[in-house]
N, C-alpha and C positions, 0 to 999 in steps of 0.2 A: 682853561687850553692840561691842568696840571690830573684831572679827571680822567682826561680822554682816553692814556694808555689805559692806564688800568680797567677805566671801563668794558676798554675793547679787550684786556686781561678774560676779565669777570663773560662777557658773551662766548670765548672763545673757548675757555675752560666748560660752559653751558651744552654751550654745542656739539664739545668732546666727550662729554659724561652724558648726555639724550643719543648720540649714535649710540655709544658702547650700550645702552641699554637698549638699545633698539635691535642690534648687533646680536646682544647675547639672546634676546629672546626669539630672534630670529632664527638661529643660529643650535640654541636647545634644545634637549630631545637626544632620543641613545643612536651613537651615532653616528649622529649630525641626522638623523631621517627627514627633515624637516626640508634640509635642504637639497639633500636624494625626488625627498617627492614634487620639492621646485620646481626641479630642470628635468625629470625624467615626467609630469604634470602623473607619475603614477599617487592614485591615492589608496594606501591601506583599510579597511574595514580592522576595528581593534577589537570587532568580537567576532570574526571569520572565527580566529584559529580553540572559539568558545561554542560556534555551532559544530554536533555530525555534524562528517558528510553522507550525503545517500544514496543510494545506490540506487541501477531497475528496478520499480515498484516502491521505490523508499526503505528498499531493505537497507540494513545498518549496518552490511557488509557486505560484499557481491561474493557472486555463486564462484563454484569452482566451474572451469573448463566440461563444454558438455553438458552442463546442470542449467535450466527451464527458475529463472529465477517471477515467482508470485504472493499478489497482493489476493484475499479475497474479504469484502466487507460485509457482511448480513445487512438485510434491509431493517431501520432504523422503526419500530411501530409497524403502521401499515403508510407514512408520511412518504420516509427518505431513503429512498428505493437501496438495493443490496449493484456494488462491484464485483472485479476480474480481471485484475491486472495479470498482462503475460508478458513479460522483458521487452518492459518499460511502455505495454499498445493496455488501453484501457477498452476490451474488450466487452465491458457489456455495465452499463453503468446508464443512469437517470438521463444523466447531458444527451448518449447516443441515444437514447432510446427506446432502447430493447430488453423493458425489464418491465416484469410483470408480478401480480400476487400472486406465490405460490413457490416453488421449484424454481431458479435463476439453474440454467444448465450451460457450457460450454464445451467442446469436446476439442481433445487436440491431439494432434497426428502425436505419440509420445515416441516416434524414430527423431523423426524431422525438430519435430517442434512448433509445429504448424495449427491455427488453428483450423477448424474444419467447418463447425455451427453452434454456432447457439441457439436454443430454445425455452421457450418459459412455459410451465406445468400451469395452470391455478386450480389450486389440490383444496381448492373451501369449495367452486361451484363446477370447477372442469370434471372432465372426463378420464379419470386415474387410464384406458386405455391408451390414451394420448402417448401418454406419457410409457406405458407397457411396448409399444411399440415401435420406441423409439429408440429405451435399452436393449432389448433383447439381441436384436440385431448386430450388437457392438462388434468389431473386431477387434481382432487380438492387441496387447500394449496401447489400445486405443486411452487416452487421459481423461478423468474424467472431473469436472470446476462445477462445486454446488452450490450457491450459498440461500438464502430461504427470505423472504420477502412475507409482512403477514404473518398467515397461515398456512404450513407447506406440509401437514400431515394429515390433515383430515380425509381426506379423500386417499391414501393409501392401504392398499392390503396390505395379505402378507404376499403374495408375488414379487409387489411390485420394492415391497423392503428385502425380499430374498436375495432382490436382484443389485440390490446397492450393498449387500454382507458379500455377492461376491468382487463387488469391483474394491471388497476392501472395509469396506464399514463394522461399526461398531457401535454406535450412538443411532442409525436410523430403526431396529427393533423395539426401541422406549419413547421413537419422536412423537407428542403425543401435538396437539392444537396449540398452535401460535408460540413454537419454539423457535428457539434462534438455532438458526443450523448454520454451517460452514466442514467443507468435506473440497477431499482435491481424493478423488480412489482409480482406478483401472483397473482394464479389462486384463481379465489371466492374473492378475495381484498372486502370489505366493503368500504372505501373511497378511498382513492387518495392518491398516496406513497407519500410517503415524500424524493426517494432517486432515484429523479433525477435530472442530468442537462443535456443545450444544451446548445450550442454556438454559434449562426450564422457565415454561415458563407458571412462574409462583405467585399468589398474592403478594406475600408475605413478603417478596424481593426482587418482585417487579419494579425495574426505574421506569417504566412509562407506568400509567395508570390503561391496565390491561396487557403490555407485552415486558416481555423482560428487554436487557440492556440489546443491542449491535454488539453483533465478536463480528471479531479483525481477527486475520491470521496471515501469518508471510513466511517465505521459504524456500529450499534452495529441490527444484527436484529432477533427478538423473534422470537424465532421455538413455533412450533402452538399443543395445546393437540392435541391428536389422535382425527377422530373422530369416534363419535359415530356410530355403526350399524354397 
């Protein structure tokens, strides 16, 4: 009977100590965050602040007002098709089943930002006259988004290259067999377009056997004011 009281005291002390340890573990954390999460049901991702926020079409920063967010990706070799994204809408991709070998082009109204037409032109076995008929009647202010896939140059002639130069291209005059090319131009542009990249097909630097690496370009394009008259 003499051992009963001390034994009970020891048990009580052990229970108190265990309770304290559990409480300390439960309430531990900066500013009691564990308690807040328990009662609110909210769980914070510890890596969320490390991941950069993405905006329309995957841009790292938002576009200013009255600007269009875009991303162009050229095709990879002759396997992975190109992509054209505008204002977070994928206008052209293999998933949409509207890409093709050669030049992949999307026309956009430069005033409203509305897509107008999507078309592909086979520059290996196709007819360049189809491309000429497409480019010649473009209206003033039309935005032209271009992404290459496989070979975008073999069938190009002097007139087709000149038409792209009038849209603001500087690389098209040297575009050659299986070069990668992404470009955004506009009908009536006064200066050369700042949105253009070309990767030359070269055996010494090609990423794929017979093809250079895919190109990726994004940015913000200002909408133009409505034409007077």
